[in-house]
C-alpha positions as CSV (number, residue, x, y, z in Angstrom):
1,M,-35.6,25.5,-45.1
2,K,-39.0,24.1,-44.9
3,L,-37.7,21.5,-41.9
4,A,-36.0,24.8,-39.7
5,L,-39.4,25.9,-38.5
6,P,-40.5,22.6,-37.1
7,I,-36.9,21.9,-35.6
8,A,-36.7,25.3,-33.9
9,I,-40.0,24.5,-32.4
10,A,-39.3,21.4,-31.3
11,F,-36.0,22.6,-29.4
12,L,-38.1,25.2,-27.9
13,L,-40.9,22.7,-26.5
14,A,-38.0,20.5,-25.4
15,D,-36.8,23.4,-23.4
16,A,-39.9,24.3,-22.1
17,C,-40.5,20.8,-20.8
18,Q,-37.3,20.8,-19.2
19,S,-38.0,23.9,-17.2
20,V,-41.3,22.8,-16.3
21,R,-39.4,19.8,-15.0
22,A,-36.7,21.8,-13.4
23,D,-39.4,24.1,-11.5
24,D,-41.3,20.9,-10.3
25,Y,-38.0,19.4,-9.0
26,R,-37.1,22.9,-7.3
27,A,-40.6,22.9,-5.8
28,K,-40.1,19.6,-4.4
29,L,-36.9,20.5,-2.9
30,S,-38.3,23.6,-1.3
31,G,-41.8,24.8,-1.2
32,H,-45.0,23.2,-1.0
33,G,-47.5,21.1,-3.4
34,F,-49.5,18.0,-3.9
35,A,-47.8,14.8,-4.2
36,P,-49.7,12.4,-6.3
37,V,-49.4,9.1,-4.3
38,N,-51.2,5.7,-3.9
39,G,-54.3,7.1,-5.7
40,T,-54.4,10.2,-3.9
41,R,-53.0,13.8,-3.5
42,L,-51.2,14.7,-0.3
43,Y,-50.5,18.4,0.6
44,Y,-47.1,19.1,1.8
45,E,-44.3,21.5,2.9
46,V,-40.6,21.3,2.6
47,Q,-38.1,23.7,3.9
48,G,-34.5,24.0,4.9
49,Q,-31.3,21.7,4.0
50,G,-29.5,18.5,6.0
51,Q,-30.9,15.4,6.4
52,P,-34.7,14.8,6.1
53,L,-36.9,15.4,9.1
54,V,-40.7,14.7,9.1
55,L,-43.6,16.2,11.3
56,I,-46.7,14.3,11.1
57,H,-49.7,15.6,12.9
58,G,-52.6,14.5,15.4
59,G,-56.1,13.8,14.6
60,N,-58.4,16.3,13.9
61,L,-55.8,18.8,13.2
62,D,-53.5,19.1,10.0
63,S,-49.8,20.1,9.7
64,R,-50.4,23.6,10.7
65,M,-50.2,22.7,14.4
66,W,-46.1,22.5,13.6
67,D,-46.2,26.1,12.7
68,D,-43.9,26.6,16.0
69,Q,-41.5,24.0,15.1
70,F,-41.5,24.1,11.0
71,A,-38.9,27.0,10.3
72,L,-37.0,26.5,13.3
73,Y,-35.9,22.8,12.5
74,A,-35.3,23.8,9.1
75,K,-32.1,25.9,10.2
76,R,-30.7,22.7,10.6
77,Y,-32.8,20.0,8.7
78,R,-34.6,19.6,5.7
79,V,-37.8,19.6,7.2
80,L,-41.1,18.1,5.6
81,R,-44.7,18.7,7.2
82,Y,-47.7,16.8,5.5
83,D,-51.2,16.8,5.8
84,V,-52.3,13.2,6.2
85,R,-54.7,11.7,4.2
86,G,-58.0,12.7,4.6
87,F,-56.7,16.1,7.0
88,G,-55.8,19.6,5.8
89,G,-55.3,20.1,1.9
90,S,-54.8,16.5,1.3
91,V,-57.7,14.4,-0.5
92,R,-60.3,12.6,1.6
93,P,-60.4,8.8,1.8
94,L,-63.8,7.8,0.3
95,E,-64.0,4.1,-0.7
96,Q,-60.3,3.3,-1.2
97,V,-58.7,1.1,1.5
98,Y,-55.4,2.9,2.2
99,S,-52.1,2.8,4.9
100,D,-50.6,5.7,6.5
101,P,-47.1,4.1,6.6
102,D,-47.6,3.2,2.6
103,D,-48.6,7.0,2.1
104,L,-45.5,8.2,3.9
105,A,-43.2,5.9,2.3
106,A,-44.7,7.1,-1.2
107,L,-44.5,10.8,0.0
108,L,-40.7,10.4,0.9
109,D,-40.1,8.8,-2.6
110,Y,-41.7,11.7,-4.5
111,L,-39.5,14.1,-2.6
112,E,-36.6,11.8,-2.9
113,M,-35.7,11.3,0.7
114,P,-34.5,7.6,1.3
115,K,-34.4,8.2,4.8
116,A,-35.5,10.5,7.7
117,H,-36.0,11.5,11.3
118,V,-39.7,11.1,12.0
119,V,-41.7,13.1,14.6
120,G,-45.1,12.7,15.3
121,L,-47.6,13.5,17.9
122,S,-50.8,11.5,19.1
123,L,-52.0,10.2,15.9
124,G,-48.7,11.1,14.0
125,G,-46.9,9.2,16.6
126,M,-49.0,5.9,15.8
127,I,-48.0,6.6,12.1
128,A,-44.4,7.0,13.0
129,L,-44.4,3.7,15.0
130,D,-46.3,2.0,12.2
131,F,-43.8,3.3,9.7
132,A,-40.8,2.2,11.8
133,V,-42.0,-1.3,12.1
134,T,-42.6,-1.7,8.2
135,R,-39.9,0.2,7.1
136,P,-37.1,-0.1,9.3
137,K,-34.3,0.6,7.1
138,R,-36.0,4.4,6.0
139,V,-36.0,5.8,9.7
140,L,-32.9,7.7,11.0
141,S,-34.6,8.0,14.6
142,L,-37.9,8.6,16.1
143,V,-39.4,11.3,18.6
144,L,-42.8,10.2,19.9
145,A,-44.8,12.8,21.6
146,G,-48.2,11.5,23.5
147,A,-48.2,8.7,20.4
148,G,-50.9,6.4,20.1
149,L,-50.2,2.8,19.7
150,S,-52.1,0.6,16.9
151,G,-52.8,-2.6,18.8
152,Y,-52.6,-1.5,22.2
153,E,-54.1,-4.1,24.2
154,Q,-55.9,-2.2,27.2
155,P,-59.3,-1.8,26.9
156,D,-60.7,1.5,26.6
157,P,-64.5,1.5,27.1
158,A,-65.3,5.0,28.0
159,G,-63.0,6.6,25.2
160,E,-64.9,4.2,22.6
161,E,-68.0,5.3,23.9
162,A,-67.1,8.8,23.5
163,W,-66.1,8.3,20.3
164,W,-69.0,7.0,18.8
165,T,-71.1,10.1,20.6
166,R,-69.1,12.3,18.6
167,I,-69.7,10.6,15.6
168,L,-73.3,10.4,15.6
169,A,-73.4,14.3,17.0
170,A,-71.3,14.7,13.8
171,R,-73.9,13.1,11.6
172,D,-77.0,14.6,13.4
173,E,-76.0,18.3,14.3
174,G,-73.0,19.1,12.4
175,A,-69.1,19.8,12.6
176,E,-69.6,22.8,15.2
177,K,-71.2,20.6,17.9
178,V,-68.2,17.7,17.8
179,V,-65.7,20.0,17.3
180,D,-67.0,21.8,20.8
181,M,-67.3,18.3,22.4
182,W,-63.6,17.4,21.3
183,L,-62.0,20.5,22.6
184,K,-63.5,19.7,26.0
185,D,-62.1,16.3,26.3
186,A,-59.2,15.7,28.8
187,Y,-57.1,15.5,25.8
188,M,-57.4,18.8,25.0
189,A,-58.4,20.9,28.3
190,P,-55.2,21.9,29.3
191,A,-54.1,23.3,25.7
192,M,-57.5,25.1,25.9
193,E,-56.9,26.7,29.2
194,N,-54.6,29.2,27.0
195,P,-56.6,31.8,25.2
196,A,-54.7,32.3,22.2
197,L,-53.6,28.6,21.6
198,A,-57.4,27.8,22.0
199,K,-58.2,30.1,19.2
200,R,-55.7,28.3,17.0
201,L,-57.0,24.9,17.8
202,R,-60.5,25.9,17.2
203,H,-59.8,27.1,13.8
204,L,-57.9,23.9,13.1
205,S,-60.4,21.5,14.4
206,Y,-63.6,23.2,12.6
207,E,-61.3,23.0,9.3
208,N,-61.0,19.6,9.7
209,A,-64.1,18.5,11.4
210,H,-65.3,16.4,8.4
211,Y,-62.9,13.5,9.6
212,W,-65.7,12.4,12.2
213,L,-68.0,11.6,9.3
214,E,-65.2,9.4,7.4
215,N,-65.3,5.4,7.1
216,P,-62.5,4.6,10.1
217,V,-62.3,0.5,8.5
218,L,-60.7,2.1,5.3
219,R,-57.4,2.7,7.1
220,R,-55.4,-0.6,7.1
221,L,-52.9,-1.5,9.9
222,P,-50.1,-3.1,10.2
223,R,-50.3,-6.9,11.0
224,P,-49.0,-8.1,13.2
225,T,-50.1,-4.9,15.2
226,T,-47.5,-2.5,16.1
227,A,-48.0,-2.9,19.8
228,K,-46.4,-6.8,19.4
229,R,-43.3,-5.4,17.3
230,L,-42.0,-2.7,19.5
231,G,-39.0,-4.8,20.1
232,E,-38.1,-4.8,16.4
233,I,-37.3,-0.9,16.4
234,T,-33.7,-0.3,16.8
235,V,-33.4,3.4,15.8
236,P,-32.6,6.1,18.7
237,T,-36.0,6.9,20.2
238,L,-37.4,9.7,22.1
239,V,-40.6,9.4,24.1
240,I,-42.0,13.0,24.9
241,L,-45.0,13.2,27.4
242,G,-47.0,16.0,28.8
243,E,-47.3,16.0,32.7
244,R,-50.9,16.6,32.7
245,D,-51.5,13.9,29.6
246,V,-54.2,11.4,29.7
247,A,-53.6,8.3,31.7
248,R,-54.0,6.2,28.5
249,T,-51.3,8.3,26.8
250,L,-49.3,8.1,29.7
251,A,-49.4,4.4,29.8
252,I,-48.6,4.0,26.2
253,G,-45.7,6.3,26.6
254,A,-44.3,3.7,29.5
255,R,-45.1,1.1,27.1
256,L,-43.0,2.5,24.4
257,V,-39.8,3.2,27.1
258,R,-40.3,-0.5,28.4
259,D,-40.3,-2.3,25.1
260,I,-37.8,-0.2,22.4
261,K,-34.3,-0.7,23.5
262,G,-32.7,2.4,24.6
263,A,-35.6,4.5,24.3
264,K,-35.6,7.9,26.4
265,K,-38.1,10.0,28.0
266,V,-38.8,13.3,28.5
267,V,-41.9,14.8,30.6
268,I,-42.5,18.1,30.1
269,P,-44.2,19.7,33.1
270,K,-47.7,21.5,33.3
271,A,-48.2,20.5,29.5
272,G,-51.0,18.1,28.6
273,H,-51.5,16.3,24.9
274,M,-50.9,19.1,22.6
275,V,-47.3,19.3,24.0
276,N,-45.5,20.9,21.1
277,M,-48.3,23.8,20.9
278,E,-48.4,24.0,25.0
279,S,-44.7,24.2,25.6
280,P,-43.0,24.8,22.5
281,T,-39.8,25.9,24.3
282,A,-39.3,22.7,26.4
283,F,-40.5,20.4,23.7
284,D,-37.9,22.1,20.7
285,T,-35.4,22.0,23.2
286,A,-35.7,18.3,23.9
287,V,-36.1,17.4,20.1
288,M,-32.8,19.5,19.4
289,E,-31.0,17.8,22.1
290,F,-32.1,14.2,21.5
291,L,-31.4,14.6,17.5
292,R,-27.9,16.4,18.2
């Protein structure tokens, strides 16, 4: 009789642990949470069933920029959106060197997604490309909207000067000043013409303004650079561009179509850089038709 109580407690504890593990597993399948990966914590949301599809947000924003797409795409896919390290709810980089493709790979492992369709805009497009060249077997297809390209050789002195001006403004004058400067930039000007969208972008930008004070050298990019490895990408690829996007982004888009075998291009009329938010219906139609 003396052993009965401890044994019963042991069984109760075991059942409780199994329940916690089961709840954690269910949270991974559908819901939201923080994934402990690569020495950081990445905020993520998952919804839907089917083949995995990842949405990667642009710089100075976070995963909420996909509000128009998240639930819609979840009707056909198991959709993951997450905050890139340093943005949104994810932990900011302090002194640790990191790699965005490594973070994405670890997050997919955590969520038990061996492969995925990868959709990225701007910075998110650059991360998608870096992921495709470093982990080609994990990508089902690519959708690259106004994508950046690591290692792109064309000089951009005006862009570099503007970037440093904003960093100094963030340091000396605070977040509100640098956000105002960025939202007036040619990248953002078309989107800011829409009052409702301008309000959303301003809110997201203020909440991510700390980005301008983070150390950019901590982000490790692929070597050789992705710009030199585009010919290695063999998965179906769609390049989406806003007609009013800046010349540099349009040039990168042309390069992607030229160097990625079989890549297709869609140009959305009247849209600028934030094409998924400016013209969600046209954007979603292009993405869904491509994926089907």
